PDB file of N, CA, C, O and CB in Angstrom:
ATOM      1  N   MET A   1       0.994  -1.472   0.005  1.00  0.00           N
ATOM      2  CA  MET A   1      -0.010   0.106  -0.039  1.00  0.00           C
ATOM      3  C   MET A   1       0.791   1.132  -0.081  1.00  0.00           C
ATOM      4  O   MET A   1       1.893   0.926   0.425  1.00  0.00           O
ATOM      5  CB  MET A   1      -1.001   0.492   1.295  1.00  0.00           C
ATOM      6  N   PRO A   2       0.565   2.404  -0.613  1.00  0.00           N
ATOM      7  CA  PRO A   2       1.285   3.617  -0.739  1.00  0.00           C
ATOM      8  C   PRO A   2       1.125   4.207   0.652  1.00  0.00           C
ATOM      9  O   PRO A   2       0.203   4.068   1.455  1.00  0.00           O
ATOM     10  CB  PRO A   2       0.755   4.558  -1.924  1.00  0.00           C
ATOM     11  N   THR A   3       2.347   4.957   0.741  1.00  0.00           N
ATOM     12  CA  THR A   3       2.221   5.863   2.134  1.00  0.00           C
ATOM     13  C   THR A   3       1.993   7.314   1.509  1.00  0.00           C
ATOM     14  O   THR A   3       2.481   7.753   0.468  1.00  0.00           O
ATOM     15  CB  THR A   3       3.781   5.823   3.250  1.00  0.00           C
ATOM     16  N   TYR A   4       1.075   7.989   2.461  1.00  0.00           N
ATOM     17  CA  TYR A   4       0.907   9.668   2.058  1.00  0.00           C
ATOM     18  C   TYR A   4       1.209  10.136   3.209  1.00  0.00           C
ATOM     19  O   TYR A   4       1.276   9.370   4.170  1.00  0.00           O
ATOM     20  CB  TYR A   4      -0.589  10.326   1.546  1.00  0.00           C
ATOM     21  N   LEU A   5       1.454  11.508   3.346  1.00  0.00           N
ATOM     22  CA  LEU A   5       2.060  12.439   4.133  1.00  0.00           C
ATOM     23  C   LEU A   5       0.684  13.392   4.286  1.00  0.00           C
ATOM     24  O   LEU A   5       0.057  13.953   3.388  1.00  0.00           O
ATOM     25  CB  LEU A   5       3.502  13.137   3.415  1.00  0.00           C
ATOM     26  N   TYR A   6       0.424  13.381   5.781  1.00  0.00           N
ATOM     27  CA  TYR A   6      -0.681  14.159   6.283  1.00  0.00           C
ATOM     28  C   TYR A   6      -0.152  15.224   7.177  1.00  0.00           C
ATOM     29  O   TYR A   6       0.783  14.911   7.913  1.00  0.00           O
ATOM     30  CB  TYR A   6      -1.688  13.294   7.011  1.00  0.00           C
ATOM     31  N   LYS A   7      -0.564  16.308   7.214  1.00  0.00           N
ATOM     32  CA  LYS A   7      -0.420  17.327   8.313  1.00  0.00           C
ATOM     33  C   LYS A   7      -1.478  17.796   9.070  1.00  0.00           C
ATOM     34  O   LYS A   7      -2.575  18.199   8.683  1.00  0.00           O
ATOM     35  CB  LYS A   7       0.086  18.393   7.861  1.00  0.00           C
ATOM     36  N   ASN A   8      -0.888  17.670  10.553  1.00  0.00           N
ATOM     37  CA  ASN A   8      -2.058  18.134  11.670  1.00  0.00           C
ATOM     38  C   ASN A   8      -2.185  19.637  11.464  1.00  0.00           C
ATOM     39  O   ASN A   8      -1.274  20.465  11.431  1.00  0.00           O
ATOM     40  CB  ASN A   8      -1.620  17.807  13.407  1.00  0.00           C
ATOM     41  N   LEU A   9      -3.588  19.840  11.323  1.00  0.00           N
ATOM     42  CA  LEU A   9      -3.765  21.467  11.190  1.00  0.00           C
ATOM     43  C   LEU A   9      -3.736  22.090  12.473  1.00  0.00           C
ATOM     44  O   LEU A   9      -3.842  23.314  12.548  1.00  0.00           O
ATOM     45  CB  LEU A   9      -5.146  21.925  10.512  1.00  0.00           C
ATOM     46  N   GLU A  10      -3.621  21.471  13.361  1.00  0.00           N
ATOM     47  CA  GLU A  10      -3.571  22.187  14.717  1.00  0.00           C
ATOM     48  C   GLU A  10      -2.313  22.403  15.343  1.00  0.00           C
ATOM     49  O   GLU A  10      -2.114  23.427  15.997  1.00  0.00           O
ATOM     50  CB  GLU A  10      -4.312  21.502  15.668  1.00  0.00           C
ATOM     51  N   THR A  11      -1.116  21.185  15.139  1.00  0.00           N
ATOM     52  CA  THR A  11       0.167  21.424  15.648  1.00  0.00           C
ATOM     53  C   THR A  11       1.029  21.563  14.559  1.00  0.00           C
ATOM     54  O   THR A  11       2.090  22.100  14.877  1.00  0.00           O
ATOM     55  CB  THR A  11       0.621  20.415  16.541  1.00  0.00           C
ATOM     56  N   GLY A  12       0.911  21.203  13.158  1.00  0.00           N
ATOM     57  CA  GLY A  12       1.604  21.492  12.183  1.00  0.00           C
ATOM     58  C   GLY A  12       2.497  20.169  11.892  1.00  0.00           C
ATOM     59  O   GLY A  12       3.286  20.203  10.948  1.00  0.00           O
ATOM     60  N   GLU A  13       2.391  19.106  12.624  1.00  0.00           N
ATOM     61  CA  GLU A  13       3.096  17.830  12.688  1.00  0.00           C
ATOM     62  C   GLU A  13       2.919  17.210  11.332  1.00  0.00           C
ATOM     63  O   GLU A  13       1.808  17.280  10.807  1.00  0.00           O
ATOM     64  CB  GLU A  13       2.562  16.891  13.844  1.00  0.00           C
ATOM     65  N   ILE A  14       3.867  16.634  10.743  1.00  0.00           N
ATOM     66  CA  ILE A  14       3.610  15.733   9.512  1.00  0.00           C
ATOM     67  C   ILE A  14       3.550  14.204   9.818  1.00  0.00           C
ATOM     68  O   ILE A  14       4.580  13.681  10.242  1.00  0.00           O
ATOM     69  CB  ILE A  14       4.755  15.959   8.450  1.00  0.00           C
ATOM     70  N   TYR A  15       2.636  13.581   9.671  1.00  0.00           N
ATOM     71  CA  TYR A  15       2.226  11.948   9.557  1.00  0.00           C
ATOM     72  C   TYR A  15       2.431  11.237   8.220  1.00  0.00           C
ATOM     73  O   TYR A  15       2.205  11.738   7.119  1.00  0.00           O
ATOM     74  CB  TYR A  15       0.658  11.738   9.851  1.00  0.00           C
ATOM     75  N   GLU A  16       2.874  10.045   8.448  1.00  0.00           N
ATOM     76  CA  GLU A  16       2.767   9.251   7.126  1.00  0.00           C
ATOM     77  C   GLU A  16       1.738   7.898   7.628  1.00  0.00           C
ATOM     78  O   GLU A  16       1.834   7.260   8.677  1.00  0.00           O
ATOM     79  CB  GLU A  16       4.537   8.708   6.497  1.00  0.00           C
ATOM     80  N   LEU A  17       0.907   7.739   6.694  1.00  0.00           N
ATOM     81  CA  LEU A  17      -0.328   7.054   6.801  1.00  0.00           C
ATOM     82  C   LEU A  17      -0.204   6.147   5.408  1.00  0.00           C
ATOM     83  O   LEU A  17       0.173   6.481   4.285  1.00  0.00           O
ATOM     84  CB  LEU A  17      -1.708   8.151   6.913  1.00  0.00           C
ATOM     85  N   GLN A  18      -0.643   4.946   5.894  1.00  0.00           N
ATOM     86  CA  GLN A  18      -0.492   3.839   4.581  1.00  0.00           C
ATOM     87  C   GLN A  18      -2.168   3.877   4.527  1.00  0.00           C
ATOM     88  O   GLN A  18      -2.953   3.946   5.472  1.00  0.00           O
ATOM     89  CB  GLN A  18       0.435   1.903   4.943  1.00  0.00           C
ATOM     90  N   GLN A  19      -2.454   3.805   3.013  1.00  0.00           N
ATOM     91  CA  GLN A  19      -3.788   3.660   2.711  1.00  0.00           C
ATOM     92  C   GLN A  19      -3.897   3.219   1.043  1.00  0.00           C
ATOM     93  O   GLN A  19      -3.032   3.465   0.202  1.00  0.00           O
ATOM     94  CB  GLN A  19      -4.550   5.093   3.107  1.00  0.00           C
ATOM     95  N   SER A  20      -5.007   2.606   0.836  1.00  0.00           N
ATOM     96  CA  SER A  20      -5.110   2.101  -0.573  1.00  0.00           C
ATOM     97  C   SER A  20      -5.209   3.423  -1.363  1.00  0.00           C
ATOM     98  O   SER A  20      -5.477   4.502  -0.834  1.00  0.00           O
ATOM     99  CB  SER A  20      -6.433   1.066  -0.838  1.00  0.00           C
ATOM    100  N   MET A  21      -4.964   3.239  -2.702  1.00  0.00           N
ATOM    101  CA  MET A  21      -4.972   4.460  -3.775  1.00  0.00           C
ATOM    102  C   MET A  21      -6.393   4.869  -3.946  1.00  0.00           C
ATOM    103  O   MET A  21      -6.733   6.030  -4.172  1.00  0.00           O
ATOM    104  CB  MET A  21      -4.343   4.046  -5.300  1.00  0.00           C
ATOM    105  N   ARG A  22      -7.238   3.821  -3.823  1.00  0.00           N
ATOM    106  CA  ARG A  22      -8.872   3.829  -4.011  1.00  0.00           C
ATOM    107  C   ARG A  22      -9.569   4.698  -2.830  1.00  0.00           C
ATOM    108  O   ARG A  22     -10.618   5.330  -2.954  1.00  0.00           O
ATOM    109  CB  ARG A  22      -9.525   2.164  -3.932  1.00  0.00           C
ATOM    110  N   ASP A  23      -8.743   4.597  -1.617  1.00  0.00           N
ATOM    111  CA  ASP A  23      -9.754   5.207  -0.422  1.00  0.00           C
ATOM    112  C   ASP A  23      -9.735   6.816  -0.741  1.00  0.00           C
ATOM    113  O   ASP A  23      -8.906   7.406  -1.433  1.00  0.00           O
ATOM    114  CB  ASP A  23      -9.105   4.858   1.384  1.00  0.00           C
ATOM    115  N   ASP A  24     -10.730   7.305  -0.139  1.00  0.00           N
ATOM    116  CA  ASP A  24     -10.636   8.962  -0.014  1.00  0.00           C
ATOM    117  C   ASP A  24      -9.702   9.435   1.029  1.00  0.00           C
ATOM    118  O   ASP A  24      -9.729   8.858   2.116  1.00  0.00           O
ATOM    119  CB  ASP A  24     -12.061   9.636   0.369  1.00  0.00           C
ATOM    120  N   PRO A  25      -8.986  10.285   0.863  1.00  0.00           N
ATOM    121  CA  PRO A  25      -8.165  11.171   1.774  1.00  0.00           C
ATOM    122  C   PRO A  25      -8.848  11.198   3.065  1.00  0.00           C
ATOM    123  O   PRO A  25     -10.061  11.394   3.141  1.00  0.00           O
ATOM    124  CB  PRO A  25      -7.983  12.641   1.227  1.00  0.00           C
ATOM    125  N   HIS A  26      -7.845  10.939   4.430  1.00  0.00           N
ATOM    126  CA  HIS A  26      -8.276  11.124   5.708  1.00  0.00           C
ATOM    127  C   HIS A  26      -8.587  12.609   5.855  1.00  0.00           C
ATOM    128  O   HIS A  26      -7.928  13.471   5.272  1.00  0.00           O
ATOM    129  CB  HIS A  26      -7.263  10.622   6.694  1.00  0.00           C
ATOM    130  N   THR A  27      -9.598  12.869   6.640  1.00  0.00           N
ATOM    131  CA  THR A  27      -9.786  14.088   7.233  1.00  0.00           C
ATOM    132  C   THR A  27      -9.445  14.353   8.689  1.00  0.00           C
ATOM    133  O   THR A  27      -9.240  15.463   9.182  1.00  0.00           O
ATOM    134  CB  THR A  27     -11.020  14.360   7.054  1.00  0.00           C
ATOM    135  N   THR A  28      -9.410  13.107   9.346  1.00  0.00           N
ATOM    136  CA  THR A  28      -9.230  13.141  11.041  1.00  0.00           C
ATOM    137  C   THR A  28      -7.900  12.122  11.074  1.00  0.00           C
ATOM    138  O   THR A  28      -7.853  11.319  10.143  1.00  0.00           O
ATOM    139  CB  THR A  28     -10.853  12.403  12.120  1.00  0.00           C
ATOM    140  N   HIS A  29      -6.817  12.077  12.058  1.00  0.00           N
ATOM    141  CA  HIS A  29      -6.187  11.212  12.294  1.00  0.00           C
ATOM    142  C   HIS A  29      -6.666  10.189  12.977  1.00  0.00           C
ATOM    143  O   HIS A  29      -7.155  10.315  14.099  1.00  0.00           O
ATOM    144  CB  HIS A  29      -5.367  11.591  12.676  1.00  0.00           C
ATOM    145  N   PRO A  30      -6.526   8.680  12.122  1.00  0.00           N
ATOM    146  CA  PRO A  30      -7.089   7.498  12.939  1.00  0.00           C
ATOM    147  C   PRO A  30      -7.027   7.239  14.429  1.00  0.00           C
ATOM    148  O   PRO A  30      -7.933   6.673  15.041  1.00  0.00           O
ATOM    149  CB  PRO A  30      -6.539   6.448  12.470  1.00  0.00           C
ATOM    150  N   ASP A  31      -5.776   7.736  15.044  1.00  0.00           N
ATOM    151  CA  ASP A  31      -5.626   7.456  16.348  1.00  0.00           C
ATOM    152  C   ASP A  31      -5.965   8.349  17.345  1.00  0.00           C
ATOM    153  O   ASP A  31      -6.513   7.935  18.367  1.00  0.00           O
ATOM    154  CB  ASP A  31      -4.518   7.159  16.526  1.00  0.00           C
ATOM    155  N   THR A  32      -5.644   9.835  17.142  1.00  0.00           N
ATOM    156  CA  THR A  32      -6.089  10.839  17.942  1.00  0.00           C
ATOM    157  C   THR A  32      -7.309  11.661  17.595  1.00  0.00           C
ATOM    158  O   THR A  32      -7.884  12.383  18.408  1.00  0.00           O
ATOM    159  CB  THR A  32      -5.096  11.622  18.085  1.00  0.00           C
ATOM    160  N   GLY A  33      -7.704  11.487  16.192  1.00  0.00           N
ATOM    161  CA  GLY A  33      -8.886  12.210  15.928  1.00  0.00           C
ATOM    162  C   GLY A  33      -8.786  13.684  15.531  1.00  0.00           C
ATOM    163  O   GLY A  33      -9.738  14.398  15.215  1.00  0.00           O
ATOM    164  N   ALA A  34      -7.467  14.044  15.595  1.00  0.00           N
ATOM    165  CA  ALA A  34      -7.171  15.558  15.209  1.00  0.00           C
ATOM    166  C   ALA A  34      -7.462  15.766  13.672  1.00  0.00           C
ATOM    167  O   ALA A  34      -7.201  14.837  12.908  1.00  0.00           O
ATOM    168  CB  ALA A  34      -5.537  15.976  15.528  1.00  0.00           C
ATOM    169  N   PRO A  35      -7.937  16.823  13.236  1.00  0.00           N
ATOM    170  CA  PRO A  35      -8.033  17.386  11.864  1.00  0.00           C
ATOM    171  C   PRO A  35      -6.768  17.048  11.179  1.00  0.00           C
ATOM    172  O   PRO A  35      -5.705  17.212  11.777  1.00  0.00           O
ATOM    173  CB  PRO A  35      -8.276  18.937  11.851  1.00  0.00           C
ATOM    174  N   ILE A  36      -6.799  16.580   9.944  1.00  0.00           N
ATOM    175  CA  ILE A  36      -5.362  16.450   9.267  1.00  0.00           C
ATOM    176  C   ILE A  36      -5.729  16.628   7.786  1.00  0.00           C
ATOM    177  O   ILE A  36      -6.840  16.354   7.331  1.00  0.00           O
ATOM    178  CB  ILE A  36      -4.529  14.895   9.561  1.00  0.00           C
ATOM    179  N   LYS A  37      -4.540  17.186   6.964  1.00  0.00           N
ATOM    180  CA  LYS A  37      -4.805  17.194   5.501  1.00  0.00           C
ATOM    181  C   LYS A  37      -3.557  16.781   4.812  1.00  0.00           C
ATOM    182  O   LYS A  37      -2.411  17.076   5.149  1.00  0.00           O
ATOM    183  CB  LYS A  37      -5.276  18.593   4.984  1.00  0.00           C
ATOM    184  N   ARG A  38      -3.909  16.105   3.868  1.00  0.00           N
ATOM    185  CA  ARG A  38      -3.007  15.284   2.984  1.00  0.00           C
ATOM    186  C   ARG A  38      -2.259  16.389   2.309  1.00  0.00           C
ATOM    187  O   ARG A  38      -2.837  17.357   1.815  1.00  0.00           O
ATOM    188  CB  ARG A  38      -3.792  14.251   1.908  1.00  0.00           C
ATOM    189  N   VAL A  39      -0.880  16.216   2.297  1.00  0.00           N
ATOM    190  CA  VAL A  39       0.176  17.271   1.792  1.00  0.00           C
ATOM    191  C   VAL A  39       0.710  16.730   0.409  1.00  0.00           C
ATOM    192  O   VAL A  39       0.608  15.506   0.318  1.00  0.00           O
ATOM    193  CB  VAL A  39       1.498  17.470   2.915  1.00  0.00           C
ATOM    194  N   LEU A  40       1.178  17.273  -0.534  1.00  0.00           N
ATOM    195  CA  LEU A  40       1.960  16.798  -1.693  1.00  0.00           C
ATOM    196  C   LEU A  40       3.435  16.799  -1.160  1.00  0.00           C
ATOM    197  O   LEU A  40       3.861  17.717  -0.459  1.00  0.00           O
ATOM    198  CB  LEU A  40       1.753  17.767  -3.049  1.00  0.00           C
ATOM    199  N   ALA A  41       4.109  15.834  -1.492  1.00  0.00           N
ATOM    200  CA  ALA A  41       5.553  15.703  -1.370  1.00  0.00           C
ATOM    201  C   ALA A  41       6.284  15.477  -2.695  1.00  0.00           C
ATOM    202  O   ALA A  41       5.841  14.902  -3.689  1.00  0.00           O
ATOM    203  CB  ALA A  41       5.861  14.584  -0.451  1.00  0.00           C
ATOM    204  N   ARG A  42       7.489  16.039  -2.523  1.00  0.00           N
ATOM    205  CA  ARG A  42       8.454  15.921  -3.725  1.00  0.00           C
ATOM    206  C   ARG A  42       8.823  14.511  -3.944  1.00  0.00           C
ATOM    207  O   ARG A  42       9.267  13.817  -3.029  1.00  0.00           O
ATOM    208  CB  ARG A  42       9.775  16.752  -3.522  1.00  0.00           C
ATOM    209  N   PRO A  43       8.657  14.106  -5.072  1.00  0.00           N
ATOM    210  CA  PRO A  43       9.187  12.778  -5.541  1.00  0.00           C
ATOM    211  C   PRO A  43      10.639  12.511  -5.065  1.00  0.00           C
ATOM    212  O   PRO A  43      11.424  13.433  -4.841  1.00  0.00           O
ATOM    213  CB  PRO A  43       9.143  12.711  -7.105  1.00  0.00           C
ATOM    214  N   GLY A  44      10.969  11.141  -4.916  1.00  0.00           N
ATOM    215  CA  GLY A  44      12.131  10.883  -4.565  1.00  0.00           C
ATOM    216  C   GLY A  44      13.312  10.433  -5.439  1.00  0.00           C
ATOM    217  O   GLY A  44      14.211   9.626  -5.203  1.00  0.00           O
ATOM    218  N   ILE A  45      13.057  11.163  -6.481  1.00  0.00           N
ATOM    219  CA  ILE A  45      14.177  10.947  -7.710  1.00  0.00           C
ATOM    220  C   ILE A  45      14.017  12.377  -8.339  1.00  0.00           C
ATOM    221  O   ILE A  45      12.973  13.024  -8.425  1.00  0.00           O
ATOM    222  CB  ILE A  45      13.796   9.525  -8.981  1.00  0.00           C
ATOM    223  N   ALA A  46      15.136  12.692  -8.714  1.00  0.00           N
ATOM    224  CA  ALA A  46      15.615  14.082  -9.509  1.00  0.00           C
ATOM    225  C   ALA A  46      16.535  13.810 -10.671  1.00  0.00           C
ATOM    226  O   ALA A  46      17.647  13.313 -10.489  1.00  0.00           O
ATOM    227  CB  ALA A  46      16.457  15.121  -8.511  1.00  0.00           C
ATOM    228  N   PHE A  47      16.103  14.114 -11.801  1.00  0.00           N
ATOM    229  CA  PHE A  47      16.921  13.921 -13.036  1.00  0.00           C
ATOM    230  C   PHE A  47      17.606  15.156 -13.110  1.00  0.00           C
ATOM    231  O   PHE A  47      16.945  16.194 -13.157  1.00  0.00           O
ATOM    232  CB  PHE A  47      16.118  13.600 -14.363  1.00  0.00           C
ATOM    233  N   LYS A  48      19.074  15.189 -13.131  1.00  0.00           N
ATOM    234  CA  LYS A  48      19.791  16.354 -13.432  1.00  0.00           C
ATOM    235  C   LYS A  48      20.599  16.470 -14.521  1.00  0.00           C
ATOM    236  O   LYS A  48      20.945  15.370 -14.950  1.00  0.00           O
ATOM    237  CB  LYS A  48      20.480  16.640 -12.514  1.00  0.00           C
ATOM    238  N   GLY A  49      20.968  17.280 -15.044  1.00  0.00           N
ATOM    239  CA  GLY A  49      22.133  17.238 -16.128  1.00  0.00           C
ATOM    240  C   GLY A  49      21.614  17.600 -17.347  1.00  0.00           C
ATOM    241  O   GLY A  49      20.696  18.407 -17.500  1.00  0.00           O
ATOM    242  N   SER A  50      22.319  16.883 -18.399  1.00  0.00           N
ATOM    243  CA  SER A  50      21.908  17.354 -19.679  1.00  0.00           C
ATOM    244  C   SER A  50      20.640  16.729 -20.475  1.00  0.00           C
ATOM    245  O   SER A  50      20.116  17.187 -21.491  1.00  0.00           O
ATOM    246  CB  SER A  50      23.045  17.203 -20.474  1.00  0.00           C
ATOM    247  N   GLY A  51      20.288  15.579 -19.761  1.00  0.00           N
ATOM    248  CA  GLY A  51      19.010  14.801 -19.931  1.00  0.00           C
ATOM    249  C   GLY A  51      19.291  13.344 -20.265  1.00  0.00           C
ATOM    250  O   GLY A  51      20.374  12.760 -20.313  1.00  0.00           O
ATOM    251  N   PHE A  52      18.115  12.919 -20.474  1.00  0.00           N
ATOM    252  CA  PHE A  52      18.077  11.561 -20.515  1.00  0.00           C
ATOM    253  C   PHE A  52      17.598  11.068 -21.787  1.00  0.00           C
ATOM    254  O   PHE A  52      16.389  10.863 -21.902  1.00  0.00           O
ATOM    255  CB  PHE A  52      17.320  11.073 -19.482  1.00  0.00           C
ATOM    256  N   TYR A  53      18.359  10.855 -22.736  1.00  0.00           N
ATOM    257  CA  TYR A  53      17.826  10.596 -24.213  1.00  0.00           C
ATOM    258  C   TYR A  53      18.470   9.142 -24.579  1.00  0.00           C
ATOM    259  O   TYR A  53      19.195   8.459 -23.856  1.00  0.00           O
ATOM    260  CB  TYR A  53      18.371  11.904 -25.402  1.00  0.00           C
ATOM    261  N   VAL A  54      18.002   8.846 -25.923  1.00  0.00           N
ATOM    262  CA  VAL A  54      18.617   7.427 -26.497  1.00  0.00           C
ATOM    263  C   VAL A  54      19.906   7.724 -26.877  1.00  0.00           C
ATOM    264  O   VAL A  54      20.630   6.776 -27.180  1.00  0.00           O
ATOM    265  CB  VAL A  54      17.855   6.755 -27.789  1.00  0.00           C
ATOM    266  N   ASN A  55      20.428   9.066 -26.934  1.00  0.00           N
ATOM    267  CA  ASN A  55      21.779   8.839 -27.465  1.00  0.00           C
ATOM    268  C   ASN A  55      22.634   8.795 -26.278  1.00  0.00           C
ATOM    269  O   ASN A  55      23.837   8.715 -26.523  1.00  0.00           O
ATOM    270  CB  ASN A  55      22.255   9.933 -28.486  1.00  0.00           C
ATOM    271  N   ASP A  56      22.273   8.831 -24.999  1.00  0.00           N
ATOM    272  CA  ASP A  56      22.951   8.962 -23.776  1.00  0.00           C
ATOM    273  C   ASP A  56      23.250   7.380 -23.552  1.00  0.00           C
ATOM    274  O   ASP A  56      23.980   7.180 -22.582  1.00  0.00           O
ATOM    275  CB  ASP A  56      22.030   9.768 -22.556  1.00  0.00           C
ATOM    276  N   SER A  57      22.938   6.505 -24.079  1.00  0.00           N
ATOM    277  CA  SER A  57      23.063   5.210 -23.545  1.00  0.00           C
ATOM    278  C   SER A  57      23.766   4.481 -25.071  1.00  0.00           C
ATOM    279  O   SER A  57      23.937   3.262 -25.051  1.00  0.00           O
ATOM    280  CB  SER A  57      21.377   4.539 -22.895  1.00  0.00           C
ATOM    281  N   ARG A  58      24.053   5.064 -26.026  1.00  0.00           N
ATOM    282  CA  ARG A  58      24.733   4.636 -26.970  1.00  0.00           C
ATOM    283  C   ARG A  58      25.922   5.078 -27.234  1.00  0.00           C
ATOM    284  O   ARG A  58      26.110   6.270 -26.990  1.00  0.00           O
ATOM    285  CB  ARG A  58      24.168   4.703 -27.836  1.00  0.00           C
ATOM    286  N   PRO A  59      27.114   4.242 -27.823  1.00  0.00           N
ATOM    287  CA  PRO A  59      28.257   4.710 -28.188  1.00  0.00           C
ATOM    288  C   PRO A  59      28.273   5.908 -29.297  1.00  0.00           C
ATOM    289  O   PRO A  59      27.564   5.850 -30.301  1.00  0.00           O
ATOM    290  CB  PRO A  59      28.946   3.593 -28.589  1.00  0.00           C
ATOM    291  N   ALA A  60      29.259   7.134 -28.987  1.00  0.00           N
ATOM    292  CA  ALA A  60      29.291   8.244 -30.009  1.00  0.00           C
ATOM    293  C   ALA A  60      29.645   7.544 -31.215  1.00  0.00           C
ATOM    294  O   ALA A  60      30.424   6.594 -31.293  1.00  0.00           O
ATOM    295  CB  ALA A  60      30.315   9.441 -29.697  1.00  0.00           C
ATOM    296  N   LYS A  61      28.984   8.112 -32.183  1.00  0.00           N
ATOM    297  CA  LYS A  61      29.402   7.911 -33.570  1.00  0.00           C
ATOM    298  C   LYS A  61      30.576   8.422 -34.155  1.00  0.00           C
ATOM    299  O   LYS A  61      30.786   9.629 -34.037  1.00  0.00           O
ATOM    300  CB  LYS A  61      28.522   8.327 -34.303  1.00  0.00           C
ATOM    301  N   SER A  62      31.392   7.702 -34.775  1.00  0.00           N
ATOM    302  CA  SER A  62      32.846   8.174 -35.302  1.00  0.00           C
ATOM    303  C   SER A  62      32.777   8.721 -36.686  1.00  0.00           C
ATOM    304  O   SER A  62      31.946   8.338 -37.510  1.00  0.00           O
ATOM    305  CB  SER A  62      33.921   6.951 -35.336  1.00  0.00           C
ATOM    306  N   ASP A  63      33.624   9.574 -36.898  1.00  0.00           N
ATOM    307  CA  ASP A  63      33.461   9.846 -38.591  1.00  0.00           C
ATOM    308  C   ASP A  63      34.195   9.151 -39.473  1.00  0.00           C
ATOM    309  O   ASP A  63      34.212   9.424 -40.674  1.00  0.00           O
ATOM    310  CB  ASP A  63      33.797  11.185 -39.025  1.00  0.00           C
ATOM    311  N   SER A  64      34.906   8.126 -38.899  1.00  0.00           N
ATOM    312  CA  SER A  64      35.331   7.086 -39.679  1.00  0.00           C
ATOM    313  C   SER A  64      34.239   6.044 -40.216  1.00  0.00           C
ATOM    314  O   SER A  64      34.545   4.857 -40.103  1.00  0.00           O
ATOM    315  CB  SER A  64      36.312   6.430 -38.913  1.00  0.00           C
ATOM    316  N   GLY A  65      33.053   6.343 -40.761  1.00  0.00           N
ATOM    317  CA  GLY A  65      32.159   5.650 -40.822  1.00  0.00           C
ATOM    318  C   GLY A  65      32.251   4.434 -42.034  1.00  0.00           C
ATOM    319  O   GLY A  65      33.376   4.094 -42.400  1.00  0.00           O
ATOM    320  N   SER A  66      31.238   3.892 -42.549  1.00  0.00           N
ATOM    321  CA  SER A  66      31.541   3.119 -43.745  1.00  0.00           C
ATOM    322  C   SER A  66      31.264   3.883 -45.031  1.00  0.00           C
ATOM    323  O   SER A  66      31.587   3.387 -46.110  1.00  0.00           O
ATOM    324  CB  SER A  66      30.751   1.847 -43.740  1.00  0.00           C
ATOM    325  N   LYS A  67      30.738   4.950 -44.960  1.00  0.00           N
ATOM    326  CA  LYS A  67      30.448   5.613 -46.277  1.00  0.00           C
ATOM    327  C   LYS A  67      31.963   5.699 -46.928  1.00  0.00           C
ATOM    328  O   LYS A  67      33.023   5.896 -46.333  1.00  0.00           O
ATOM    329  CB  LYS A  67      29.649   7.215 -46.073  1.00  0.00           C
ATOM    330  N   GLY A  68      31.721   5.480 -48.408  1.00  0.00           N
ATOM    331  CA  GLY A  68      32.736   5.610 -49.118  1.00  0.00           C
ATOM    332  C   GLY A  68      33.382   6.774 -49.568  1.00  0.00           C
ATOM    333  O   GLY A  68      32.605   7.487 -50.203  1.00  0.00           O
ATOM    334  N   SER A  69      34.696   7.297 -49.457  1.00  0.00           N
ATOM    335  CA  SER A  69      35.369   8.259 -49.514  1.00  0.00           C
ATOM    336  C   SER A  69      36.489   8.233 -50.739  1.00  0.00           C
ATOM    337  O   SER A  69      37.575   7.662 -50.635  1.00  0.00           O
ATOM    338  CB  SER A  69      35.833   8.377 -48.246  1.00  0.00           C
ATOM    339  N   GLU A  70      36.063   8.912 -51.853  1.00  0.00           N
ATOM    340  CA  GLU A  70      36.876   8.335 -53.026  1.00  0.00           C
ATOM    341  C   GLU A  70      37.883   9.808 -53.213  1.00  0.00           C
ATOM    342  O   GLU A  70      38.753   9.855 -54.083  1.00  0.00           O
ATOM    343  CB  GLU A  70      35.725   7.810 -54.627  1.00  0.00           C
TER     344      GLU A  70
END
């Protein structure tokens, strides 16, 4: 099951709660009953640099190709 971040609206504390993707977001904390709101989190992966393209995983082309030079 996925883990979602929730923020306590009274104290500002951040909780991690597991729930199904099909379930509606919680509005109260299951244990304390405090009002909570789901917060968005940054993904755990960041792509930095020139990019990830097809040519990044292939060897560089050389100028001494098979084209005929007469």
